[in-house]
GUGUTI-149553 format. One record per residue (C-alpha): residue number from 1; residue in three letters; x, y, z. Coordinates in nm, 4 decimals, m for minus. Each point is the difference from the previous one (the first is absolute). Layout:
N
- n res east north up
- NUM ALA X Y Z
...
END
This chain:
249
- n res east north up
- 1 UNK 0.0000 0.0000 0.0000
- 2 UNK 0.1301 0.3467 m0.0930
- 3 UNK 0.1222 0.2266 0.2801
- 4 UNK m0.0202 0.3795 m0.0078
- 5 UNK 0.1349 0.2845 0.2085
- 6 UNK m0.2346 0.1334 0.2668
- 7 UNK m0.1220 0.3520 m0.0768
- 8 UNK m0.0475 0.1809 0.3305
- 9 UNK m0.2329 0.3035 m0.0172
- 10 UNK m0.0281 0.0553 0.3750
- 11 UNK 0.0654 0.3512 0.1380
- 12 UNK 0.3620 0.1038 0.0493
- 13 UNK 0.2132 0.3076 0.0509
- 14 UNK 0.1953 0.0962 m0.3099
- 15 UNK 0.1954 0.3111 m0.0981
- 16 UNK m0.1940 0.1529 m0.2894
- 17 UNK 0.1039 0.2768 m0.2379
- 18 UNK m0.3369 0.1687 m0.0458
- 19 UNK 0.1000 0.1857 m0.3159
- 20 UNK 0.1012 m0.3286 m0.1644
- 21 UNK m0.3525 m0.1381 0.0439
- 22 UNK m0.1361 0.2367 m0.2653
- 23 UNK 0.1072 m0.1795 m0.3158
- 24 UNK 0.0376 0.2102 m0.3161
- 25 UNK m0.2622 m0.0856 m0.2577
- 26 UNK m0.2764 m0.0557 0.2558
- 27 UNK m0.3072 0.2095 0.0621
- 28 UNK 0.1085 0.0710 0.3593
- 29 UNK 0.3406 0.1312 m0.1102
- 30 UNK m0.1560 0.2263 m0.2646
- 31 UNK m0.2702 0.1354 0.2325
- 32 UNK 0.2567 0.0734 0.2712
- 33 UNK 0.2287 0.1834 m0.2419
- 34 UNK m0.2776 0.2025 m0.1662
- 35 UNK m0.1685 0.1090 0.3219
- 36 UNK 0.3278 0.0797 0.1765
- 37 UNK 0.1813 0.1793 m0.2832
- 38 UNK m0.2155 0.0745 m0.3054
- 39 UNK m0.3630 0.0855 0.0859
- 40 UNK m0.0748 0.3430 0.1448
- 41 UNK m0.1523 m0.0492 0.3478
- 42 UNK 0.0114 0.3624 0.1170
- 43 UNK m0.3799 0.0095 0.0204
- 44 UNK 0.0176 m0.2334 0.3014
- 45 UNK 0.2220 0.2374 0.1985
- 46 UNK m0.2863 0.2421 0.0596
- 47 UNK m0.1765 m0.2386 0.2385
- 48 UNK 0.2898 0.0060 0.2497
- 49 UNK 0.0588 0.2816 0.2494
- 50 UNK 0.3058 m0.1353 0.1770
- 51 UNK 0.2774 0.2218 m0.1311
- 52 UNK 0.0974 0.1174 0.3470
- 53 UNK m0.2203 m0.1952 0.2400
- 54 UNK m0.1578 m0.3409 0.0006
- 55 UNK 0.1323 m0.3472 m0.0692
- 56 UNK 0.1535 m0.0918 m0.3377
- 57 UNK m0.2512 m0.1521 m0.2384
- 58 UNK 0.0338 m0.3032 m0.2226
- 59 UNK 0.1217 0.1047 m0.3472
- 60 UNK m0.2892 0.0033 m0.2493
- 61 UNK 0.2207 m0.1803 m0.2530
- 62 UNK 0.0374 m0.2952 0.2365
- 63 UNK m0.3720 m0.0191 0.0814
- 64 UNK m0.0925 0.0252 m0.3674
- 65 UNK 0.2476 m0.2727 m0.0917
- 66 UNK m0.1132 m0.2546 0.2579
- 67 UNK m0.3686 0.0649 m0.0744
- 68 UNK 0.0396 m0.0314 m0.3775
- 69 UNK 0.2188 m0.3117 0.0262
- 70 UNK m0.2515 m0.1545 0.2397
- 71 UNK m0.2749 0.0652 m0.2550
- 72 UNK 0.2148 m0.1789 m0.2579
- 73 UNK m0.0147 m0.3087 0.2261
- 74 UNK m0.3764 0.0319 0.0537
- 75 UNK 0.0283 0.1365 0.3575
- 76 UNK m0.2447 0.2890 0.0447
- 77 UNK m0.0318 0.0535 0.3745
- 78 UNK 0.2050 0.2102 0.2379
- 79 UNK 0.0481 m0.2877 0.2444
- 80 UNK 0.1158 m0.2268 m0.2804
- 81 UNK 0.2488 0.2603 m0.1220
- 82 UNK 0.1373 0.0489 0.3515
- 83 UNK 0.0431 m0.3763 0.0304
- 84 UNK 0.1931 m0.0095 m0.3283
- 85 UNK 0.2323 0.2731 0.1266
- 86 UNK 0.0753 m0.2076 0.3100
- 87 UNK 0.0284 m0.3489 m0.1498
- 88 UNK 0.0806 0.0166 m0.3729
- 89 UNK 0.3643 0.0730 m0.0748
- 90 UNK m0.0749 0.1978 m0.3172
- 91 UNK m0.2382 0.2305 0.1852
- 92 UNK 0.2412 0.0249 0.2927
- 93 UNK 0.2497 0.1320 m0.2568
- 94 UNK m0.2567 0.2390 m0.1509
- 95 UNK m0.0810 0.1576 0.3376
- 96 UNK 0.3562 m0.0177 0.1318
- 97 UNK m0.1093 m0.2218 0.2892
- 98 UNK m0.2189 0.2805 0.1382
- 99 UNK m0.3369 m0.1692 m0.0353
- 100 UNK m0.2729 0.2672 0.0211
- 101 UNK m0.3009 m0.0732 0.2208
- 102 UNK m0.3167 m0.0943 m0.1841
- 103 UNK m0.1751 0.3148 0.1269
- 104 UNK 0.2684 0.2121 m0.1672
- 105 UNK m0.0542 m0.1813 m0.3297
- 106 UNK m0.3794 0.0257 0.0289
- 107 UNK 0.0102 0.3745 0.0705
- 108 UNK 0.2433 0.0588 m0.2863
- 109 UNK m0.2241 m0.1804 m0.2486
- 110 UNK m0.3273 0.1476 0.1247
- 111 UNK 0.1135 0.3643 0.0040
- 112 UNK 0.2081 0.0164 m0.3191
- 113 UNK m0.1909 m0.2284 m0.2351
- 114 UNK m0.0133 0.2218 m0.3135
- 115 UNK 0.3676 0.1012 0.0270
- 116 UNK 0.1045 m0.3628 0.0526
- 117 UNK m0.2025 m0.1168 m0.2996
- 118 UNK 0.1697 0.2578 m0.2234
- 119 UNK 0.3464 m0.1115 0.1110
- 120 UNK m0.0835 m0.3688 m0.0301
- 121 UNK m0.1253 0.0528 m0.3557
- 122 UNK 0.3331 0.1586 m0.0992
- 123 UNK 0.2030 m0.2848 0.1519
- 124 UNK m0.2227 m0.2682 m0.1531
- 125 UNK 0.0257 0.1619 m0.3433
- 126 UNK 0.3815 m0.0132 0.0080
- 127 UNK 0.0081 m0.3569 0.1363
- 128 UNK m0.2539 m0.1052 m0.2620
- 129 UNK 0.2200 0.1357 m0.2783
- 130 UNK 0.2962 m0.1932 0.1445
- 131 UNK m0.1992 m0.3255 0.0128
- 132 UNK 0.0270 m0.0300 0.3794
- 133 UNK m0.3690 m0.0622 0.0699
- 134 UNK m0.0733 m0.3710 m0.0240
- 135 UNK m0.3339 m0.1566 m0.0786
- 136 UNK m0.0527 m0.1268 0.3562
- 137 UNK 0.0874 0.3295 0.1692
- 138 UNK m0.2604 0.2360 0.1462
- 139 UNK m0.2513 m0.2827 0.0391
- 140 UNK m0.2536 0.2151 0.1846
- 141 UNK m0.3756 m0.0404 m0.0257
- 142 UNK m0.1595 0.2845 m0.1925
- 143 UNK 0.3336 0.1197 m0.1433
- 144 UNK 0.1061 m0.0509 m0.3593
- 145 UNK 0.3198 0.1498 m0.1301
- 146 UNK m0.0044 0.0983 m0.3675
- 147 UNK 0.1933 m0.2425 m0.2145
- 148 UNK 0.3434 0.0886 m0.1289
- 149 UNK m0.0798 0.1401 m0.3420
- 150 UNK 0.3343 0.1640 m0.0687
- 151 UNK 0.0479 m0.2025 m0.3173
- 152 UNK m0.3243 0.1326 m0.1423
- 153 UNK 0.0233 0.3648 0.1064
- 154 UNK 0.0441 0.2603 m0.2697
- 155 UNK 0.2121 0.2211 0.2275
- 156 UNK m0.2582 0.2782 m0.0021
- 157 UNK m0.0537 0.2052 0.3128
- 158 UNK m0.3631 m0.1084 0.0182
- 159 UNK 0.1051 m0.3661 0.0363
- 160 UNK 0.2229 0.0726 0.2969
- 161 UNK m0.2615 0.2202 0.1644
- 162 UNK m0.2603 m0.2736 m0.0437
- 163 UNK 0.2320 m0.2584 0.1539
- 164 UNK 0.0854 0.2326 0.2886
- 165 UNK m0.3683 0.0549 0.0719
- 166 UNK m0.0626 m0.3746 0.0133
- 167 UNK 0.2966 m0.0581 0.2303
- 168 UNK m0.1091 0.2769 0.2358
- 169 UNK m0.3510 m0.1475 0.0124
- 170 UNK 0.1478 m0.3418 0.0823
- 171 UNK 0.2154 0.1533 0.2751
- 172 UNK m0.3048 0.1774 0.1437
- 173 UNK m0.1862 m0.3334 0.0024
- 174 UNK 0.2885 m0.1626 0.1916
- 175 UNK m0.0060 0.2761 0.2606
- 176 UNK m0.3775 m0.0279 0.0349
- 177 UNK 0.0334 m0.3741 0.0535
- 178 UNK 0.2725 0.0688 0.2575
- 179 UNK m0.2266 0.2351 0.1965
- 180 UNK m0.2838 m0.2533 m0.0179
- 181 UNK 0.2265 m0.2764 0.1344
- 182 UNK 0.1127 0.2213 0.2890
- 183 UNK m0.3648 0.0520 0.0946
- 184 UNK m0.0622 m0.3734 0.0261
- 185 UNK 0.0772 m0.2190 0.3042
- 186 UNK 0.3541 m0.1204 0.0484
- 187 UNK 0.0996 m0.2224 m0.2910
- 188 UNK 0.1459 m0.3495 0.0542
- 189 UNK 0.3734 m0.0192 0.0439
- 190 UNK 0.2425 m0.1195 m0.2635
- 191 UNK 0.0131 m0.3530 0.1445
- 192 UNK m0.3759 m0.0414 m0.0376
- 193 UNK 0.0130 0.1319 m0.3563
- 194 UNK 0.2879 m0.2336 m0.0798
- 195 UNK m0.1956 m0.3014 0.1276
- 196 UNK m0.3054 0.0977 m0.2038
- 197 UNK 0.2021 0.0458 m0.3176
- 198 UNK 0.1834 m0.3299 0.0513
- 199 UNK m0.3314 m0.1833 0.0357
- 200 UNK m0.1331 0.1732 m0.3104
- 201 UNK 0.3088 m0.0941 m0.2013
- 202 UNK m0.0209 m0.3605 0.1225
- 203 UNK m0.3642 m0.0341 m0.0993
- 204 UNK 0.0647 0.1468 m0.3443
- 205 UNK 0.2979 m0.2286 m0.0511
- 206 UNK m0.2022 m0.3074 0.0990
- 207 UNK m0.2865 0.0935 m0.2328
- 208 UNK 0.2397 0.0593 m0.2894
- 209 UNK 0.1636 m0.3450 0.0271
- 210 UNK m0.1504 m0.2938 m0.1910
- 211 UNK m0.1537 m0.2667 0.2265
- 212 UNK 0.2567 m0.2666 m0.0820
- 213 UNK 0.2956 0.2281 0.0848
- 214 UNK m0.1277 0.1210 0.3361
- 215 UNK 0.2016 m0.1259 0.2969
- 216 UNK m0.1470 m0.3154 0.1538
- 217 UNK m0.2466 m0.0623 m0.2815
- 218 UNK m0.0336 m0.3633 m0.1114
- 219 UNK 0.1435 m0.0864 m0.3370
- 220 UNK m0.2509 m0.1053 m0.2600
- 221 UNK 0.1027 m0.3342 m0.1489
- 222 UNK 0.0423 m0.0098 m0.3735
- 223 UNK m0.1964 m0.2510 m0.2005
- 224 UNK 0.2962 m0.0886 m0.2135
- 225 UNK 0.3098 0.1447 m0.1522
- 226 UNK m0.1060 0.2186 m0.2886
- 227 UNK m0.3597 m0.1309 0.0024
- 228 UNK m0.3304 0.1600 0.0792
- 229 UNK m0.2558 m0.1582 0.2265
- 230 UNK m0.2308 m0.2397 m0.1862
- 231 UNK 0.2391 m0.0617 m0.2833
- 232 UNK 0.1156 m0.3520 m0.0851
- 233 UNK 0.3466 m0.0552 m0.1341
- 234 UNK 0.0027 m0.1585 m0.3399
- 235 UNK 0.2023 m0.3211 m0.0146
- 236 UNK 0.1820 m0.1325 m0.2991
- 237 UNK m0.1317 m0.3311 m0.1404
- 238 UNK 0.1922 m0.2982 0.1196
- 239 UNK 0.1587 m0.2299 m0.2563
- 240 UNK m0.0005 m0.3709 0.0640
- 241 UNK 0.2655 m0.2306 m0.1258
- 242 UNK m0.1341 m0.1844 m0.3026
- 243 UNK 0.0051 m0.3742 0.0428
- 244 UNK 0.1046 m0.2024 m0.2997
- 245 UNK m0.0946 m0.3658 m0.0428
- 246 UNK 0.2782 m0.2267 0.0925
- 247 UNK 0.1468 m0.2016 m0.2739
- 248 UNK 0.0043 m0.3756 0.0037
- 249 UNK 0.3134 m0.1550 0.1337
END
């Protein structure tokens, strides 16, 4: 019997370079770069009055990045996003291991919805042009991202404006779903969701397998090699040795 190495996924303490967790060519890396260095976020500064007094606030670029990347993974609740920032190494890197409380995320989304939607639309448009938005990303009920039609665009300004309008509407729908999820009772934790999804995958896998290949299913005996049931094999006619009359001695 074949022997394999044991893969241990239990918790452990490891030195982690947070910047190295954001791999170039991924949606998370692009969103982090755009929101931290390229997109103008000066409109968010007006909500803070802590130039001389008050505690330092979380940078809007960081909050926008973790929220948008959480949406990309189908997480649309403030508690779920906080949990990602505490447990998922990519999100720990995105927030610099300063996980914001879920109330901070909820207030940020609820008070700055239109501004956030505008910024998200700009980031999604760039990532869409770079082919960084996969088919299974942003799997959120009631949200449909416009398909990547860059190959069919004429390059006219009207095409880009139309695409930007669709992306901003999709971002607004994500934020509305986020606010609706925050208003609901506490959602199940990740372990409960993982168990549910494993059971769903197992049932789909069992239903997709043919009956004879399912584990533990009895093998159906064949009626004959290369023959169908009810068929009779044709036999060649037998030849008898011809007897000749014996001659007289």
